[in-house]
SEZADO-670928 format. One record per residue (C-alpha): residue number from 0; residue in one letter; z, x, y. Coordinates in steps of 0.05 Angstrom, whole numbers, plus 5000, padded with zeros to 4 digits. Layout:
NUM,a,Z,X,Y
...
***
This chain:
0,x,2990,0654,8806
1,x,3048,0695,8780
2,x,3013,0709,8713
3,x,2940,0712,8734
4,x,2906,0770,8771
5,x,2903,0765,8846
6,x,2836,0740,8873
7,x,2790,0795,8902
8,x,2800,0767,8972
9,x,2876,0774,8967
10,x,2870,0845,8940
11,x,2826,0863,8999
12,x,2874,0833,9049
13,x,2932,0871,9019
14,x,2892,0936,9020
15,x,2873,0922,9092
16,x,2945,0911,9113
17,x,2966,0975,9077
18,x,2910,1016,9108
19,x,2922,0988,9178
20,x,2996,1003,9172
21,x,2983,1074,9149
22,x,2931,1082,9204
23,x,2980,1061,9258
24,x,3037,1102,9228
25,x,2997,1165,9216
26,x,2985,1177,9290
27,x,3058,1168,9311
28,x,3081,1240,9301
29,x,3023,1270,9340
30,x,3017,1219,9395
31,x,3067,1252,9443
32,x,3034,1319,9435
33,x,2966,1289,9447
34,x,2990,1254,9511
35,x,3022,1318,9537
36,x,2958,1357,9522
37,x,2910,1307,9553
38,x,2953,1291,9614
39,x,2982,1361,9624
40,x,3051,1329,9632
41,x,3121,1342,9608
42,x,3154,1306,9550
43,x,3194,1259,9595
44,x,3131,1239,9631
45,x,3095,1231,9564
46,x,3149,1182,9542
47,x,3133,1138,9602
48,x,3058,1142,9590
49,x,3069,1126,9517
50,x,3106,1063,9538
51,x,3047,1041,9581
52,x,3000,1055,9523
53,x,3043,1012,9477
54,x,3043,0956,9529
55,x,2967,0961,9536
56,x,2958,0954,9461
57,x,3006,0894,9457
58,x,2974,0859,9517
59,x,2904,0862,9487
60,x,2930,0840,9419
61,x,2963,0781,9454
62,x,2899,0762,9491
63,x,2853,0769,9431
64,x,2896,0739,9376
65,x,2870,0668,9388
66,x,2799,0694,9398
67,x,2798,0727,9330
68,x,2829,0667,9297
69,x,2778,0619,9328
70,x,2720,0666,9311
71,x,2743,0666,9238
72,x,2745,0589,9239
73,x,2674,0588,9265
74,x,2638,0645,9229
75,x,2684,0656,9169
76,x,2737,0708,9152
77,x,2690,0761,9123
78,x,2650,0780,9186
79,x,2711,0781,9230
80,x,2752,0825,9183
81,x,2695,0873,9167
82,x,2675,0878,9241
83,x,2747,0895,9259
84,x,2752,0948,9205
85,x,2688,0981,9229
86,x,2715,0978,9300
87,x,2780,1011,9277
88,x,2741,1068,9245
89,x,2702,1081,9309
90,x,2764,1072,9353
91,x,2806,1124,9316
92,x,2748,1172,9317
93,x,2741,1165,9393
94,x,2816,1177,9399
95,x,2807,1242,9361
96,x,2754,1265,9412
97,x,2787,1234,9474
98,x,2779,1284,9532
99,x,2831,1252,9579
100,x,2884,1198,9585
101,x,2834,1146,9612
102,x,2797,1150,9546
103,x,2863,1142,9509
104,x,2880,1079,9548
105,x,2810,1051,9533
106,x,2819,1064,9459
107,x,2887,1029,9459
108,x,2854,0968,9490
109,x,2803,0969,9433
110,x,2858,0980,9381
111,x,2893,0917,9409
112,x,2829,0877,9402
113,x,2813,0900,9332
114,x,2886,0896,9312
115,x,2888,0822,9328
116,x,2865,0807,9257
117,x,2931,0784,9228
118,x,2908,0713,9238
119,x,2843,0719,9199
120,x,2877,0760,9145
121,x,2932,0709,9135
122,x,2881,0654,9138
123,x,2847,0684,9077
124,x,2911,0673,9038
125,x,2915,0602,9064
126,x,2843,0590,9043
127,x,2850,0611,8970
128,x,2922,0592,8953
129,x,2964,0529,8951
130,x,3021,0518,9000
131,x,3075,0535,8949
132,x,3046,0604,8934
133,x,3033,0627,9006
134,x,3103,0651,9023
135,x,3102,0699,8963
136,x,3034,0727,8983
137,x,3053,0732,9056
138,x,3113,0771,9030
139,x,3064,0819,8995
140,x,3032,0830,9063
141,x,3100,0849,9092
142,x,3111,0895,9033
143,x,3044,0928,9046
144,x,3064,0940,9118
145,x,3130,0969,9096
146,x,3098,1018,9046
147,x,3046,1038,9098
148,x,3098,1050,9151
149,x,3134,1097,9104
150,x,3072,1135,9081
151,x,3037,1137,9149
152,x,3086,1177,9191
153,x,3101,1224,9133
154,x,3027,1240,9123
155,x,3015,1243,9198
156,x,3072,1292,9209
157,x,3043,1338,9155
158,x,2972,1335,9183
159,x,2996,1346,9254
160,x,3025,1413,9234
161,x,2954,1438,9226
162,x,2922,1401,9285
163,x,2950,1344,9329
164,x,2882,1309,9326
165,x,2876,1313,9250
166,x,2916,1248,9238
167,x,2865,1210,9280
168,x,2808,1235,9236
169,x,2847,1214,9175
170,x,2861,1144,9204
171,x,2787,1136,9219
172,x,2768,1157,9149
173,x,2817,1107,9118
174,x,2790,1050,9160
175,x,2718,1069,9143
176,x,2735,1071,9068
177,x,2768,1003,9073
178,x,2707,0976,9109
179,x,2662,0999,9053
180,x,2710,0970,9001
181,x,2706,0903,9038
182,x,2630,0903,9041
183,x,2629,0901,8965
184,x,2695,0867,8948
185,x,2709,0814,9001
186,x,2679,0745,8989
187,x,2677,0692,9043
188,x,2737,0646,9034
189,x,2724,0592,9086
190,x,2676,0539,9062
191,x,2621,0520,9111
192,x,2643,0447,9112
193,x,2711,0470,9139
194,x,2683,0510,9196
195,x,2684,0485,9268
196,x,2649,0504,9333
197,x,2679,0561,9373
198,x,2713,0535,9437
199,x,2734,0583,9492
200,x,2784,0530,9516
201,x,2822,0540,9450
202,x,2809,0615,9443
203,x,2865,0637,9490
204,x,2940,0632,9489
205,x,2944,0572,9537
206,x,2888,0534,9501
207,x,2917,0551,9433
208,x,2985,0527,9457
209,x,2956,0461,9481
210,x,2922,0452,9414
211,x,2976,0473,9366
212,x,3030,0433,9402
213,x,2996,0372,9374
214,x,3012,0395,9304
215,x,3080,0366,9283
216,x,3136,0417,9281
217,x,3094,0478,9299
218,x,3123,0494,9368
219,x,3196,0499,9342
220,x,3173,0547,9288
221,x,3136,0587,9342
222,x,3201,0592,9381
223,x,3236,0619,9319
224,x,3178,0666,9308
225,x,3183,0694,9379
226,x,3259,0702,9377
227,x,3256,0737,9310
228,x,3199,0782,9332
229,x,3240,0804,9392
230,x,3300,0818,9348
231,x,3263,0857,9294
232,x,3228,0903,9345
233,x,3296,0936,9357
234,x,3280,0987,9303
235,x,3212,1014,9325
236,x,3234,1012,9398
237,x,3302,1046,9396
238,x,3320,1072,9326
239,x,3304,1145,9339
240,x,3341,1148,9406
241,x,3399,1108,9379
242,x,3411,1151,9317
243,x,3406,1216,9356
244,x,3457,1193,9407
245,x,3504,1155,9361
246,x,3501,1196,9297
247,x,3471,1262,9319
248,x,3417,1257,9267
249,x,3360,1307,9260
250,x,3287,1287,9256
251,x,3292,1294,9181
252,x,3350,1245,9177
253,x,3314,1196,9221
254,x,3252,1201,9177
255,x,3295,1192,9114
256,x,3329,1130,9143
257,x,3262,1098,9162
258,x,3234,1114,9093
259,x,3295,1082,9061
260,x,3287,1019,9104
261,x,3214,1014,9088
262,x,3223,1023,9013
263,x,3282,0974,9012
264,x,3241,0921,9047
265,x,3181,0932,9001
266,x,3224,0927,8938
267,x,3257,0864,8965
268,x,3190,0832,8978
269,x,3158,0852,8912
270,x,3216,0840,8864
271,x,3260,0787,8895
272,x,3224,0746,8948
273,x,3188,0699,8900
274,x,3252,0683,8862
275,x,3293,0672,8924
276,x,3240,0627,8956
277,x,3231,0588,8891
278,x,3306,0574,8889
279,x,3322,0561,8962
280,x,3256,0543,8994
281,x,3223,0575,9054
282,x,3268,0547,9107
283,x,3334,0567,9073
284,x,3305,0635,9054
285,x,3286,0648,9127
286,x,3357,0628,9146
287,x,3387,0678,9096
288,x,3342,0733,9121
289,x,3356,0721,9195
290,x,3431,0716,9183
291,x,3431,0780,9143
292,x,3389,0815,9195
293,x,3434,0792,9252
294,x,3496,0816,9215
295,x,3463,0883,9202
296,x,3446,0891,9276
297,x,3518,0876,9296
298,x,3542,0926,9244
299,x,3497,0980,9271
300,x,3521,0964,9341
301,x,3594,0979,9324
302,x,3593,1032,9270
303,x,3600,1104,9290
304,x,3591,1135,9221
305,x,3521,1155,9200
306,x,3535,1147,9126
307,x,3559,1076,9138
308,x,3492,1063,9171
309,x,3458,1077,9104
310,x,3505,1028,9071
311,x,3484,0974,9121
312,x,3410,0981,9104
313,x,3410,0932,9045
314,x,3426,0877,9097
315,x,3365,0899,9136
316,x,3322,0893,9073
317,x,3341,0820,9070
318,x,3309,0808,9137
319,x,3241,0824,9108
320,x,3242,0754,9078
321,x,3238,0720,9146
322,x,3168,0734,9170
323,x,3130,0711,9107
324,x,3172,0647,9104
325,x,3159,0630,9177
326,x,3085,0646,9168
327,x,3081,0601,9107
328,x,3117,0545,9144
329,x,3067,0550,9200
330,x,3008,0549,9152
331,x,3033,0484,9121
332,x,3025,0449,9188
333,x,2951,0469,9194
334,x,2892,0442,9156
335,x,2831,0478,9128
336,x,2793,0475,9194
337,x,2845,0508,9239
338,x,2883,0558,9196
339,x,2851,0615,9234
340,x,2870,0585,9301
341,x,2942,0574,9280
342,x,2950,0643,9250
343,x,2916,0673,9311
344,x,2966,0637,9355
345,x,3022,0665,9312
346,x,2993,0735,9323
347,x,2994,0724,9398
348,x,3066,0700,9394
349,x,3083,0766,9359
350,x,3045,0804,9413
351,x,3086,0768,9467
352,x,3148,0796,9433
353,x,3117,0865,9432
354,x,3105,0860,9507
355,x,3175,0836,9524
356,x,3216,0881,9478
357,x,3203,0948,9513
358,x,3226,0917,9579
359,x,3293,0896,9548
360,x,3317,0945,9495
361,x,3298,1012,9524
362,x,3324,1001,9595
363,x,3390,0972,9569
364,x,3400,1031,9521
365,x,3381,1080,9577
366,x,3431,1050,9627
367,x,3490,1043,9579
368,x,3482,1116,9557
369,x,3471,1144,9627
370,x,3520,1169,9680
371,x,3521,1104,9719
372,x,3548,1061,9662
373,x,3621,1039,9664
374,x,3626,1061,9591
375,x,3578,1090,9540
376,x,3554,1041,9488
377,x,3496,1062,9443
378,x,3498,0995,9408
379,x,3479,0952,9468
380,x,3407,0943,9447
381,x,3429,0920,9378
382,x,3475,0868,9410
383,x,3416,0841,9449
384,x,3373,0840,9386
385,x,3427,0803,9347
386,x,3431,0752,9403
387,x,3356,0738,9396
388,x,3364,0732,9321
389,x,3420,0681,9329
390,x,3378,0642,9380
391,x,3323,0639,9328
392,x,3373,0614,9276
393,x,3397,0560,9323
394,x,3326,0535,9334
395,x,3314,0536,9259
396,x,3377,0495,9245
397,x,3357,0444,9298
398,x,3285,0438,9275
399,x,3265,0374,9240
400,x,3240,0378,9168
401,x,3165,0380,9157
402,x,3132,0312,9161
403,x,3082,0319,9105
404,x,3095,0276,9044
405,x,3097,0337,8999
406,x,3161,0344,8958
407,x,3149,0419,8951
408,x,3144,0434,9025
409,x,3213,0463,9034
410,x,3198,0478,9108
***
């Protein structure tokens, strides 16, 4: 795989992850202005409404992750992915024309549904690659997200200077272009003999949990997955508020720091992840990434110098190794008939973290920086995040090795 061109299906999945990431990031700069305009509210009120919109998106992604995974196991990956991309294009276009907040909430519901395609996308990789190559390619997905998250907000901020709705038109156009690319470039990767009937009892979080718990070793990995997801959400949830209060950074400095993080993670994934995983295996690599991430969070919690924060960021780049390794370890415990279901369950686990995180980090940061706190401590949310990372590490250490008789498993 290292010396041969990537299969067309893998190229499409990587393009889809990049476009999705840009599409989500491109609307971030203009979203507050759109909320204030549609709701005729102040900035402080718009922040609260934005939180509810984020929760709406995460909740529907949580509910529909197993559905999308099961649909892809029944009908194949191609129709599910193409249908979701078409839905994205329409959804962003409706956002651009939204006349009030009710429409905005409705579109966030749809975005959560169409965004629950991580499972089918990751299942494509599991369909066309061997177990030993998956962690590297899952790493490429993480790199695509990182690059998109750098490019999206930068492009969105530029477009929003002309019109706050212009980034939504751009996101819709990107999704439509990716849909057309997929129509011609995406082959079906799930053989018909590996498909199984759709079952509503399994197409929900409870049903998926009851099913996947029968797969040896999957629930402990899911626990690590959830703990790490909670820890890593510290950055999108609090970074802007934290750096303004702790370091007095401007918007430009915040943007520069996020760009540096994104580029560092992408470079780590593209240049180093395959070598590190080949040497240490998926489980040890995940351990290295989680330990480095936890140390970085603790360092951010205690440092008061903005330039030292930039020096800490290489530690944060190491944490980009965690997610692809855990995803690969989960895929090893599924077979050809239930990859979509397992990856859909993983997407729902991530969505659970996205639902919980805003109820922990933001209130804690708000209280410890407010007048009622016994002392001001801007690093409190990072302490909480580091605690979750260490909990995930403890579960990973206690987890039994994979039971498959494959000497290359490493999970």
